[in-house]
TITI-31951 format. One record per residue: x, y, z of N, C-alpha, C in turn; residue in three letters. Coordinates in steps of 0.05 Angstrom, whole numbers, plus 32768, in hexadecimal, padded with zeros to 4 digits. Last residue first. Example, Ala and Ser with C-alpha at 12.3 -4.5 7.8 and 13.67 -1.06 7.14 Angstrom:
<drenses>
81017FD3808E81117FEB808F81028001809DSER81087F8E809C80F67FA6809C81087FBE809CALA
</drenses>
This chain:
<drenses>
80A47EED824180B47ED9823380D07ED7823CUNK808A7F178256808B7EFF8266809D7EE9825BUNK808D7F3D8230809B7F438249809C7F2A825BUNK806E7F26820780897F2E820280997F31821CUNK803B7F21821D804A7F09821680687F108213UNK80317F598223802E7F46823A803E7F2D8235UNK80367F6E81F0804A7F75820480487F63821DUNK80097F5881D380257F5381CB80387F5781E3UNK7FDD7F6981EF7FE07F4D81E97FFC7F4681E2UNK7FE47FA081EF7FE67F9282087FEA7F748204UNK7FDA7FAC81B97FF57FAF81C47FF87FA081DEUNK7FA37FA181B57FB67F9381A47FD27F9481B0UNK7F8F7FC681DD7F8B7FA981DF7F9F7F9981CFUNK7FC57FF781E47FA97FEF81E37FA77FD181E2UNK7FF6800A81E07FEF7FFF81FA7FD27FF681FBUNK8015802C81BD8010800F81B8800A800181D2UNK801F806381B78007805981C58000803C81BFUNK804D807681A4803880718191801F8065819DUNK806C807981D38069809181C38051808E81AFUNK806C804581E8805E805A81F68059807281E5UNK8086802881BF806D801E81CC805E803481D9UNK80B5804481B6809F804681A28085803C81AEUNK80D2803281E280CB804E81DF80B4805281CCUNK80D77FFB81D780C7800481EE80C0802181EDUNK80F8800081AB80DE7FF481A780CC7FFC81BFUNK8126801481C38118802481AF80FC801A81ABUNK81357FE781E1812E800081EE811E801381DCUNK813F7FC581B7812A7FBF81C981217FD781DAUNK816B7FDF81A081527FDE8191813B7FD681A3UNK81927FD781C9818B7FF281BF81707FF281B1UNK81957FA081CB818C7FAF81E381837FCB81DAUNK81A97F95819881907F8A81A081847F9A81B8UNK81DB7FAF819B81C67FB8818781AB7FAE818FUNK81F47F9081C181F07FAC81C681DA7FB881B4UNK81F77F5F81A681E57F6281BD81E07F7F81C5UNK82187F53817C82027F65817781EF7F68818EUNK823F7F2E818682487F48817C82317F5C8179UNK82247F00819182307F0E81A882397F2A81A0UNK81E77EF0817482037EF7816F820E7F088186UNK81B27EE5817681C37ED8818B81E17EDF8187UNK819D7F02814C81937F07816781A57EFB817CUNK81A57F03811681BC7F09812781B57F0B8145UNK81937EDE80E081897EE780FA81A07EEA810DUNK81967EEA809E81A67EE180B4819D7EEE80CEUNK816E7F02807C81737EE5807B81817EDB8095UNK815C7F34806481557F2A807F81567F0C8081UNK816D7F4C803781577F388034814F7F2B804EUNK81987F6C8045817E7F79804081677F65803DUNK81CA7F69806581B87F538061819B7F5E805CUNK81E67F97806F81F47F80806381E37F68805CUNK81BD7FB8808181D27FC3807081E07FAC8061UNK819F7F9A80A481937FA1808A81A87FAD8077UNK81A77F6A80CC81B97F8080C381B07F8780A7UNK81747F5680F881807F5580DE81907F6E80D9UNK815C7F2C812A816B7F45812581797F42810AUNK81237F11814981357F12813281437F2D8130UNK81047EE6817881107EFF817281227EFC8159UNK80CA7ECD819980E07EC9818680EA7EE5817FUNK80A57EB481D180B37EC981C380C77EBF81AFUNK80637E9A81E1807F7E9781DC808B7EAF81CDUNK802C7E9E81E5803B7E9E81FD80597E9B81FAUNK801E7EA081AE80157E8981BF80277E8781D8UNK80507ECC81A0803C7EBA819480377EA381A7UNK80707F01819180647EF781AA804C7EE681A1UNK80AD7F17817580957F088172808B7EFF818DUNK80D27F4D815A80CB7F3E817280AF7F31816DUNK81077F62813480EB7F59813380E77F47814BUNK81327F978125812B7F83813A810D7F7C8137UNK81607FAB80F581447FA780FC81417F918110UNK81947FDC80E8818A7FC380F3816C7FC380F7UNK819F800D80CD81AE7FF580C781A07FDB80D0UNK817D803780DB8188803680C08195801C80B9UNK814E80108100815C802880FC8169802680E0UNK810F7FF3811381277FF381038134800F8103UNK80E67FC5813580F17FE08134810A7FDE8123UNK80A97FA0813E80C47FA3813380CC7FC08134UNK807D7F6D815580867F89815680A27F8A814BUNK80467F40815080617F48814880657F66814DUNK80127F37816880267F21816480427F2B815FUNK7FE47F5281677FF17F4F818180077F3B8180UNK7FF07F7281287FDE7F67813B7FEB7F668157UNK802E7F88811D801A7F778110800A7F698126UNK80567FC3811480467FB1812680337FA18115UNK80917FEA8116807D7FDB8107806F7FC8811BUNK80B48028811780A680138126809380058113UNK80F38044810580D7803E80FE80CD80278110UNK811F807C810B81188060810F80FB805D8109UNK812380B080FB813C80A180FE813780838102UNK80FF80DA80D080FE80C480E3811980B580E3UNK810B810080AD80F7810880C180F480F280D6UNK81468118808B8135810380978121810F80AAUNK816C8127804F815F812E8068814F81168073UNK817C811C801D818C8110803281818117804EUNK815A81387FFB8156811B7FFD8168810E8012UNK813C8171800581578166800A81548148800FUNK810881777FF4811B818D7FEF813881837FF2UNK80F18148800580EF814F7FE8810381657FE1UNK80FA814F803B8109813A802D8108813F800FUNK80D58177804680F1817C804B81038168803DUNK80A5815D803C80AE8172802980CB8179802DUNK808C8137805980A5812F804C80B08145803AUNK806E813D809980718147807E808C813F8073UNK8056810680BE806A811C80BC806D8123809EUNK801780F480DE802D80F180CB803F810980CAUNK7FEA810080FA800280FA8109801B80F680F8UNK7FB1812980F77FC6811B80E87FDF811880F9UNK7F8E814A81127F8D812D81187FA2811D810AUNK7F94817D80FF7FA1817681197FA18158811FUNK7FA1817F80B87F8F817C80CF7F9E817480E9UNK7FC981AF80997FC7819280A07FB5819080B9UNK7FB481DD80687FBA81D780837FB881B98088UNK7FD281DF80267FBC81DB80387FC581D78055UNK7FF681E17FFC7FF181F9800B7FD981F7801DUNK800681B47FE37FEE81C17FD87FE781DB7FE7UNK803081A38003803581A87FE6801E81B87FDAUNK8015819A8034802A81AF8031802E81B68014UNK7FF3817080267FE8818980307FFC819F802DUNK8019814980188008815480037FFB816E800CUNK802E8140804D803F81498037802F81568020UNK8004812D806B800E8148807180208152805BUNK7FFD80FA804C7FE7810E80517FF381298057UNK802C80DC804F802480E88035801080FE8039UNK803580C3807E804380DD807A803A80EB8060UNK80208091807B801080A68089801D80C18087UNK8048807380648032807C8053802280928061UNK808680898082806E80788082805A8083806DUNK80CD808A807780B380968079809E8081807AUNK81138097807580FD8087808080E38097807FUNK813680A6803A812B80AF80538114809D805CUNK814F809E800B814B8086801C8141808E8037UNK813A80B97FCD814180BD7FE9813D80A37FF8UNK814680D37F8C814180BC7F9E814980C47FBAUNK813080F67F53813C80F77F6D813480DE7F7DUNK811A810A7F23812F80F67F22813E80F57F3DUNK8106814C7F3A810581367F27811D81237F2BUNK80E681687F7480FE81647F6380FB814B7F51UNK80A981887F7780B6816F7F7E80CE816A7F6AUNK808C81B37F66809981B57F7F80A8819C7F88UNK805F818D7F3F806981A87F47807481A87F63UNK807481477F3C8063815E7F36806F81787F40UNK8073810A7F63807D811A7F4C806981317F48UNK808680D57F8D807880EE7F8A808480FF7F74UNK808080917F9E808B80A57F8B807980BE7F8CUNK808A80567FBE807F80717FC1808F80847FAFUNK807E80117FCF808780267FBC807A80417FC3UNK808E7FF98012807C7FFD7FFC808780117FE8UNK809B7FCA804680A57FE0803480947FE1801BUNK80837F9F805F807D7FBA806A80897FD18059UNK80927F72804280757F768048806F7F928053UNK80C87F6F803C80B87F6A8024809A7F6F8029UNK80DB7F77807080DB7F8D805E80C87F888046UNK80AF7F5780A180C77F57809080C47F6E807BUNK80827F5080BF80907F6A80C180AB7F6A80B3UNK80437F3680A8805D7F3380B5806A7F4E80B3UNK801B7F2A807F80167F2A809C802F7F2480ACUNK801A7F25804A80257F3E805480227F408073UNK802A7EE3802F801A7EFB803380297F13803EUNK804C7EB8802D803F7EC1801480337EDC8017UNK808C7E9F804680717EAB804980667EB3802EUNK80C07E90804780AC7E7B804880907E85804BUNK80DE7EBD803E80DC7EB4805A80C77E9E805DUNK80B87EC7800380CE7ECF801480C97EC78031UNK80877EBB7FEA809B7EA67FED80B37EAE7FFFUNK806D7EEF7FEB806E7EDE7FD380867ECA7FD5UNK80667F1D800D807D7F0B800F80817EFC7FF5UNK80587F628002804F7F46800080677F347FFFUNK80437FA4801980537F92800880477F768009UNK800F7FD5801280217FC4802280307FB2800FUNK7FFC7FFD7FEF7FF27FFB800A80027FE9801DUNK802680297FC78018800F7FCC8011800C7FE9UNK802580637F9B802C80547FB3801D803A7FB5UNK803080A07F7C802C80847F78803680757F91UNK801780E07F6F802180CE7F84801B80B17F7BUNK801F811C7F4F801881007F4C802680F07F61UNK8006815C7F4A8017814A7F5A800D812E7F57UNK7FFF81847F127FF4816D7F218009815E7F30UNK800D81A87EEC800281B27F057FF5819C7F15UNK801E818C7EC08031819F7ECD802781AA7EE7UNK7FF1816F7EAF800781627EBD801981757ECCUNK7FC781827E927FC781887EAF7FDF817D7EBEUNK7FBC81767E5E7FC9818F7E637FCB81967E81UNK7FA981457E4F7F9581597E587FA181747E5EUNK7FD781297E457FC781317E2E7FB281467E36UNK7FE7811E7E7A7FF7812F7E697FE7813A7E52UNK7FBD80FC7E8A7FC381147E997FD281287E88UNK7FC280D27E667FAA80E27E667FAE80FD7E75UNK7FF480BE7E777FF180C97E5C7FD880DB7E5AUNK7FE680AB7EA97FF980C17EA77FF880CE7E8BUNK7FC280827E9A7FB980987EAA7FCC80B07EA8UNK7FE580607E7D7FCD806B7E707FC380847E7FUNK800980527EA6801280617E8E7FFB806E7E80UNK7FE880347EC77FF4804D7ED17FFD805F7EBAUNK7FE180097EA47FCB801B7EAA7FD480357EB6UNK80147FF37EA680097FFC7E8C7FF2800F7E91UNK80167FE47EDC80287FF97ED2801E80047EB7UNK7FF27FBA7EDC7FEB7FD37EEB7FFD7FEA7EE0UNK80127F967EBF7FF87F9F7EB47FEF7FB97EC2UNK803B7F8F7EE380417F9A7EC880287FA47EBBUNK801F7F757F0B802A7F907F1080317F9E7EF6UNK80137F467EF27FFD7F577EF880077F737EFFUNK80487F317EED80377F367ED580207F497EDBUNK805C7F2B7F2180697F3E7F0F80577F457EF7UNK80377F037F32803A7F1D7F4080467F327F2EUNK80437ED97F0F80287EE57F0F80287F017F1CUNK80777ED07F2080727ED77F0480577EE47F02UNK806E7EC17F56807D7ED97F4F80787EE27F33UNK80527E917F4D80457EA77F5C80537EC27F56UNK807A7E747F3380617E7A7F2580527E917F33UNK809F7E707F5D80A67E7D7F44808D7E857F34UNK80827E507F8080887E6C7F8780907E7C7F6FUNK80827E1F7F6580687E2D7F6A806D7E4B7F71UNK80B87E137F6580AA7E167F4C80907E257F4FUNK80C47E107F9D80D07E247F8C80C17E287F72UNK80927E087FCD80A07DFB7FB880AB7E107FA4UNK80897E08801480897E177FFB809B7E097FE6UNK806A7DCB802F807D7DE1802F807E7DEF8014UNK802F7DEE801D80437DEA803180507DCE802DUNK801A7E147FE3801C7DFC7FF380327DFD8008UNK7FFA7E557FE4800F7E427FDA80117E2B7FEDUNK7FD37E6F7FFF7FD37E717FE27FE97E607FD5UNK7FD37E7180357FC87E5880297FC77E5A800AUNK7FE27EA280467FF67E8D80477FED7E73803AUNK7FB37EC080437FC87EC580307FDC7EAE802FUNK7F967EAA80727F8C7EA780567FA37EAB8041UNK7FC47E8D80A07FB07EA180997FAB7E9E807BUNK7FEA7E6D80B67FD47E6080A77FBD7E7380A1UNK800D7E8A80D480187E7A80BE80027E6E80ADUNK800A7EB080FD7FF77EB180E780017EA180CFUNK80317EA6812380167EAB812C80027EAC8116UNK80627E968113805F7EB3811780427EBA811FUNK80897E608122806D7E698121806B7E878127UNK80C67E6180FA80B77E5C8113809A7E66810FUNK80DA7E6880C680EA7E5980DA80DB7E5480F4UNK80AD7E57809180B77E6B80A480C57E5C80BBUNK80C47E2E805A80B17E34807080BE7E4A8081UNK80E57E31802F80CF7E1D802D80BB7E228044UNK80F57E73801980F97E5C802B80E17E4A8028UNK811A7EAA7FFF81047E977FFC810A7E7E800DUNK81457ECB7FFF81387EC68019811F7EB58016UNK81567ED37FCB81667EC17FDC81597EBB7FF7UNK811E7ECE7F9C812F7EDE7FAF813E7ECB7FC2UNK81207EAB7F5F81167EAB7F7B81297EBC7F8CUNK81157EC57F2081297EBE7F34811D7EC07F50UNK80F27EAD7EE880F17EBC7F0181067EB27F14UNK80EE7E8D7EBD81027EA27EBC81037EB27ED6UNK80C37E6B7EC580DE7E5F7EC580F47E747EC4UNK80967E8B7EBF809F7E847EDA80BB7E7A7EDAUNK80967EC17E9280957EA47E9680A27E9D7EB0UNK807E7EF77E84808A7EEF7E9D80887ED17EA2UNK80647EFF7E54807C7F0F7E5A808B7F067E72UNK80377EE07E57804C7ED87E4480667EE77E49UNK80187EFE7E7A80227EE37E8280397EDB7E71UNK800B7F287E5A801E7F2C7E7080297F127E7BUNK7FE67F127E377FFF7F1C7E2C80147F227E42UNK7FB97F077E567FCC7EF27E507FE67EFC7E46UNK7FA97F367E8A7FA87F2E7E6E7FBE7F1A7E67UNK7FA07F187ECC7FAA7F2E7EBA7FA77F247E9DUNK7F9F7F097F117F957F057EF67F9C7F1D7EE5UNK7FAB7EF27F4B7FBB7F027F387FB37EFA7F1BUNK7F797EFB7F7A7F857EE97F677F927EF97F50UNK7FAD7F257F977FA37F0C7F8B7F857F0C7F8BUNK7FBD7F697F857FB27F567F997FA97F3C7F8AUNK7FD77F937F687FDA7F777F607FD17F627F75UNK7F927FA67F617FA97F977F577FC27FA37F63UNK7F6E7FCB7F6F7F6E7FB27F7F7F837F9F7F75UNK7F8080117F717F7E7FF77F647F7A7FE17F78UNK7F6780507F737F70803A7F857F6B801F7F78UNK7F7080917F6A7F6D80797F5A7F7980617F69UNK7F5980CD7F797F6480B67F867F5C809D7F76UNK7F6481107F6C7F5A80F77F607F6980DF7F6DUNK7F53814E7F767F6181397F847F55811F7F7BUNK7F56818B7F4F7F4B81717F567F5E81607F67UNK7F4581D27F567F5781BC7F507F4A81A17F57UNK7F1A82027F3A7F1D81EE7F4F7F3181D87F46UNK7F0B82297F177F25822B7F237F2A82167F38UNK7EDE82257EFA7EDC82357F137EF682367F22UNK7EEE82027ED47EE9821E7ECC7EE782307EE4UNK7EED81D47EF47F0681DE7EEA7F0481FB7EE1UNK7EB581CF7EFB7EC781D37F127EE281DE7F0AUNK7EA281C57EC87E9A81DE7ED67EAC81E47EEDUNK7ED681AA7E9D7EC081A87EB17EBA81C37EBDUNK7F0081A77E7B7EE881B47E717ED181B47E85UNK7F27818C7E9A7F2C81A77E917F1381B67E87UNK7F0F81577EA37F0F816B7EB77F1481877EADUNK7F12812E7E7E7EFB81407E7D7EFC81577E90UNK7F3F81127E8D7F3D811D7E727F2781327E70UNK7F3281017EC27F4981137EBD7F4681217EA2UNK7F0580E07EB97F0480F77ECA7F19810B7EC4UNK7F1A80B97E967F0380C97E8E7F0080E27E9FUNK7F4280A47EB77F4980B27E9E7F3280C47E95UNK7F23808B7EDE7F3480A27EE67F3C80B27ECDUNK7F0B80637EBF7EFA80777ECD7F0B80907ED5UNK7F3880467EAE7F2680527E9A7F1680697EA7UNK7F4B80347EDF7F5B80477ED07F4980557EBBUNK7F23800E7EED7F2880267EFE7F37803B7EEFUNK7F287FEB7EC17F0E7FF77EC87F1380117ED8UNK7F5D7FDA7EC47F547FE97EAC7F3A7FF87EB2UNK7F5E7FBF7EF37F717FD57EF07F697FE77ED8UNK7F387F967EE97F337FAB7EFD7F457FC37EF9UNK7F2F7F8C7EA27F3C7F867EBB7F377F9C7ECFUNK7EF87F7D7E7A7F0A7F927E847F147F8A7E9FUNK7EF87F3A7E607EEC7F557E637F017F697E6CUNK7F1F7F0D7E6A7F037F0E7E727EF87F2A7E75UNK7F597EE47E777F4A7EF77E667F2D7EF87E70UNK7F6D7EC27E9C7F807ED47E8F7F727EE87E7DUNK7F607EA47ED87F537EB07EC17F667EC47EB5UNK7F5E7E727F037F727E807EF37F657E8A7EDAUNK7F397E767F3D7F397E6D7F217F4C7E7E7F11UNK7F347E877F707F4E7E7D7F687F4F7E727F4CUNK7EFF7E987F7D7F157EAA7F7F7F307EA17F74UNK7EC37E977F657ED97E847F647EF37E947F65UNK7E997EBA7F627EA27EB27F7D7EB87E9D7F7CUNK7E887EC27F2F7E9A7ED67F3B7EA67ECC7F54UNK7E847E947EFB7E7E7E987F177E927EAC7F24UNK7E847EBB7EBE7E8C7EA37ECD7E867EA97EEBUNK7E767EE97EA97E737ED27E977E7B7EB87EA5UNK7E557F257EBE7E667F0D7EC57E607EF67EB1UNK7E587F607E9A7E477F4A7EA27E587F317EA7UNK7E877F8D7EB97E7E7F7F7EA17E6B7F697EAAUNK7E857FA37EEB7E927FB37ED67E8B7FA77EBBUNK7E457F9F7F0D7E5E7F937F047E6A7FA47EEEUNK7E297FBB7F497E287FB37F2E7E427FA67F26UNK7E067FB37F897E187FC17F767E147FB87F5AUNK7DF27F9E7FB97DF57F8D7FA17E077F997F8CUNK7DED7FC47FE07E007FAE7FE57E047F9D7FCCUNK7DF180097FCC7DE17FF07FCE7DF47FD97FD1UNK7E0A803F7FF07E0F802B7FDB7E0080127FE0UNK7E05807880037DF2806280067DF4804E7FEFUNK7E2280A67FFE7E2F808F80097E1D8077800DUNK7E1180D27FE47E0580CD7FFE7E1380B6800CUNK7E2880D27FB27E3180E67FC57E2680E17FE1UNK7E3E809B7F927E2680A47FA07E2F80B87FB5UNK7E5A80817F567E5D80937F6D7E41809C7F78UNK7E4B803C7F497E4D80577F407E4F80697F59UNK7E7080027F5E7E5A80157F617E60802F7F52UNK7E817FBF7F497E877FDB7F4E7E6E7FEB7F52UNK7E9F7F817F447E877F8F7F4E7E8E7FAC7F55UNK7EC27F6E7F097EC27F767F257EA87F847F2CUNK7ED37F4F7EDC7EB67F527EE37EB37F5A7F01UNK7F117F397EF57EFF7F3B7EDE7EE37F3E7EE9UNK7F2D7F317F237F317F4B7F167F207F4E7EFDUNK7F137F157F617F1C7F137F457F1F7F2F7F39UNK7F067F1E7F957F037F037F8A7F0B7F007F6EUNK7F177F407FC87F1D7F417FAC7F1C7F257FA1UNK7EE17F4C7FF77EF97F3D7FEE7EFD7F417FD0UNK7ECE7F8E800A7EC87F7380017EE17F667FF7UNK7ECF7FBA80427EDB7FB080297ED37F948023UNK7E927FD2805E7EAD7FC780607EB57FBE8044UNK7E5E7FDE805A7E707FF480597E8D7FEB805AUNK7E497FAC80607E3D7FC2806F7E507FDA8070UNK7E447F8A80207E517F9180397E407FA68048UNK7E3B7F817FE97E347F6D7FFD7E427F718018UNK7E6A7FB27FD57E577F9D7FCD7E547F887FE3UNK7E907FD97FDE7E787FDA7FED7E647FC47FE7UNK7EBD7FD77FBC7EC17FD37FD97EA77FD37FE9UNK7ECB80047F897ECC7FE87F917ECF7FE77FB0UNK7EAF802E7F5A7EB8802C7F767EB5800F7F7FUNK7EA8804C7F2A7EB480317F2A7EC0802B7F46UNK7EB380907F417EA5807C7F327EB580627F33UNK7EAB80D67F557EBA80BD7F517EAA80A97F40UNK7EA6810C7F857E9F80FF7F6C7EAF80E57F6AUNK7EB5811D7FB57E9F812B7FA97E96811E7F8FUNK7ECA80FA7FF07ECB80FE7FD37EB1810C7FC9UNK7EC580F780287EE080FC801C7EDE81047FFFUNK7E9380EA80387E9D810580407EB8810C8033UNK7E8F80B780227E7C80CC801A7E8680E88021UNK7EB6809A803E7EB8809E80217EA780B58018UNK7EA1809980707EBA80A8806C7EBF80AD804FUNK7E73807980657E708095806F7E8A80A5806BUNK7E85804780567E77805780427E768075804BUNK7EC88035806E7EAA803680707E9F8049805BUNK7EFE801A80467EF28023805F7ED48026805DUNK7F15801080177F177FFB802A7F0B80028045UNK7F0980167FD47F0680247FED7F04800E8003UNK7F2380147F927F1F80077FAC7F1C801B7FC2UNK7F0A803F7F5E7F1780267F677F10801F7F84UNK7F1080847F637F0B806E7F517F1980557F5BUNK7EFB80C47F787F0580A97F7F7EFC80957F6BUNK7F08810A7F817EFC80F37F727F0A80D97F79UNK7EFA814A7F947F0781317F9C7EF9811A7F8FUNK7F0A818A7F857EF781757F7D7F05815B7F83UNK7F1C81B67FBC7F2381A37FA67F0A81927F9FUNK7F1381D67FE77F0881DE7FCD7F0E81CC7FB6UNK7F2281C480187F3281DA800C7F2881E27FF1UNK7F03819880207EFD81B080307F0B81C88025UNK7F1F81757FFE7F04817E7FF77EFC81978007UNK7F4D816D801B7F4F817B80017F3381857FF8UNK7F37815280467F44816C804B7F47817B8031UNK7F248124802C7F11813680397F1D8152803EUNK7F52810B801B7F41811880077F2D812A8013UNK7F6480FE80527F74810D803F7F62811A802AUNK7F33810580877F4280F680737F5181088060UNK7F30811180CC7F2E811D80B17F3F810C809EUNK7F1080F480FC7F2980F080EE7F2680FA80D1UNK7EDC80FA810D7EF0810C81187F0C8108810CUNK7EBF80D180F37EBD80EC80E97ED280FF80F4UNK7EEA809580EC7ED580A680FA7ED680C280F0UNK7EEE806580BF7EFC807E80C67EE7809080D2UNK7EF1801F80C37EE1803780C67EF2804E80CCUNK7F187FF980C17F017FF680AE7EEF800E80AFUNK7F427FF980E37F43800C80CD7F2B800A80BAUNK7F3D7FD9810E7F4C7FCE80F87F4D7FE180E0UNK7F37800E81397F397FF181387F4A7FE88120UNK7F45804A811C7F2F803B812A7F31801E8125UNK7F89805E812A7F72805B81187F5D804A8127UNK7FB3805D814D7F9F807381507F8B80738139UNK7FD8803881417FCB8035815B7FB6804B8160UNK7FED804781107FDF802E81127FCE802C812CUNK7FE3808F81097FF38077810D7FE1805F8111UNK7FC680B680D37FC880AE80EF7FD7809380F2UNK7FB680C880A37FCF80D180AC7FD480CA80C9UNK7F8780B5808B7F8580C780A27F9F80D380ABUNK7F968096805F7F8180AA805C7F7F80BE8073UNK7FBF807580747FC48086805E7FB0809D805DUNK7FA28059809C7FB9806A80A37FBF807E808DUNK7F7E803E807B7F748051808F7F8A80648098UNK7FA1801E805E7F92803380507F8680478063UNK7FB37FFD80887FC6800D80787FB88024806AUNK7F857FE3809A7F917FF880AB7FA58009809BUNK7F7F7FC580677F6A7FD580727F757FEA8086UNK7FAC7FA6805B7FA67FBE804A7F907FCF8055UNK7FAB7F7B807D7FBD7F9180837FB67FAA8073UNK7F867F5280947F817F64807C7F917F7D8080UNK7F947F4180C67FA07F3480AF7F9C7F438095UNK7F9D7F7E80EC7F8E7F6680E47F9D7F5980CDUNK7FBC7FA980F37FAD7FA1810B7F9C7F888105UNK7FFE7FB380D87FE17FAD80D67FD57FA380F0UNK802E7FE580C580277FC980CC80097FC580C9UNK803F801480B18046800F80CD803F7FF280D6UNK8061801280718048801380818050800C809EUNK8094803B8053808A80248062806D8028806AUNK80CA804C802880AF8052803180A38038803EUNK80FE8050801280F98044802C80DF804E8038UNK8103806B7FE3810A804F7FE3810480417FFDUNK80DD80967FC080E480907FDC80EA80727FDEUNK80EC80BE7F8B80E780A27F9280F0809E7FAFUNK80D280F77F6C80E380EC7F8280D980D17F8AUNK80CE81017F2580C781077F4080DB80FC7F54UNK80D580ED7EF480CD81097EF580C581117F11UNK80E380B87EFE80F680C97EF080EF80E77EF1UNK80B380A47F1380CA80A77F2480DF80BA7F18UNK809780A27EE3808E80B37EF880A480B97F0CUNK80B4807B7EC980B580967EBE80AA80AB7ED2UNK80A7804F7EE980C280597EE980C480757EDEUNK807280477EDC8078804F7EF78095805B7EF9UNK807F80387EA7806E804F7EAC807180597EC9UNK809F800A7EA780A980237E9A8098803B7EA2UNK80AD7FD77EC480997FEB7ECC809F80067EC1UNK80BC7F967EC180BE7FAE7EB180A77FC07EB8UNK80E57F6B7EE880CA7F767EE380CE7F917ED4UNK81187F5D7EF381067F487EE980EA7F527EE3UNK81377F827F0B813C7F7D7EEE81297F697EE2UNK812D7FB27F3881237F977F3281257F947F13UNK813A7FE67F47814F7FD37F4181467FB77F3AUNK811180087F4C811D7FFF7F6581327FEA7F60UNK80FF800F7F19810D80257F24811A801E7F3FUNK80E17FE17F1180FC7FE37F04810C7FF97F11UNK80C27FC97F4B80C47FDE7F3880E07FDC7F2BUNK80BA7FAC7F7A80AE7FA37F6180AD7FB97F4CUNK80C97FB97FAE80DE7FB37F9A80D47FA97F80UNK809C7FC07FCE80AD7FD77FC880C07FD27FB1UNK80617F9D7FB8807A7F9F7FC7808C7FB57FBDUNK801D7FA77FBA80357FAA7FA9804E7FAF7FBAUNK7FE87FA47FCD7FFB7F8D7FD180147F8F7FC0UNK7FCF7FD07FA17FC77FBE7FB67FDA7FA67FB7UNK7FDB80177F947FD97FFB7F8C7FD57FE97FA5UNK7FC680577F817FCC80457F977FC880287F8EUNK7FD180987F6E7FCD807D7F637FD780697F78UNK7FB880D77F6E7FC480C37F807FBD80A77F76UNK7FC181167F597FB980FB7F4F7FC780E77F5FUNK7FAE81577F657FBB81407F707FAF81277F63UNK7FBC819A7F4D7FAB81827F4F7FBB816C7F5CUNK7FD481D27F747FD781BC7F617FC181A87F63UNK7FC082167F767FC181FC7F837FC381E57F6FUNK7FE9824B7F6E7FD6823A7F5F7FD7821E7F6BUNK7FF1827F7F9B7FF982637F947FE282557F85UNK
</drenses>
């Protein structure tokens, strides 16, 4: 077996439905769509939730380790040596592993995962933890250091021309955008790989390109602003001026990005900015895919496109991802390349943590014993197959949810009080009508609460975070 290369493109805060291929007629993503056309689109990929308001940190830890939310270390800021990472496993198998862009975990796990890379974002002014995304122009980046000893001051992609620490200044131009900086570095690696010593030695590559877009502040070249005027944006029907009750994190950082109560005009502008920066990321995805094809390596490269979590942007009166509605836990996922059927869609349930064992199977590698995810190769062979009949979601010690093919139950335990929601996702995909008190659905509520309790024990949701939730939940 000739082992395939792997190109993994990861975005930040991109909701599942922000692709033309997912039926969104208000955004144009031709390059991600062409990847879907030559591969398999997973319409129901999810994250399991978050252990902190920085949901993307545990999400990336789960992705990298293939472990569940309750079996990563704390908030996911550190990956211990006993948890083999995805690129680390490929490196052990003889792959050249490269990284460009964001790293949300510690320096030590990065050093053992990658053999090369560049334009690395995440180690500036920190002790190995992720730094805040304060802007997409003049981003602080590091050159690759195989020892992992990244200096806290780092460097900039371009000399700064304005105060970097002003996170909400609307800037539409200013040098190379983060998505361009990271893509440029990945393109240089991909284009030069065929003539490299490693390629001549027959070594395949694993390239991880991790964007910080479309995370706010949503900055992008002005030409994309012109393509998405706010007045043409349609507000989703589940947009609301406020959330119906206290979910425990109504005033977290992400929720302060728009005024209270939410105003339709302001939300339209947020959505326009969101679509515009995603369109810019799509353009960069196209550049990277073009470079892969021009290098002659496309036929032997598995390409994965995914996002770390979704985002509300006004839906349910929320702005962030610190909740368990579909807009925040469903993410884009596409796989294309050798052994993967083209122009295929599947609505099979999966988590991002299932990608690790899937790629191991596709590349002919052993899956580490520490991985808890399930391989999706059977679904790639038969899109009607399934590996999961239900899914559990959790957010801190505040929210738990479980869903099956039709219904989702969300339970809240906040300040000693309980709230519950039941949604019929088949007839109400936007999660608008709460059926929790419907006499016709009490059997479903009981069934899902039993399922939630099963997941509590099966996934070990009994640690400190879990105890905080379940104690309030059972006393309510």
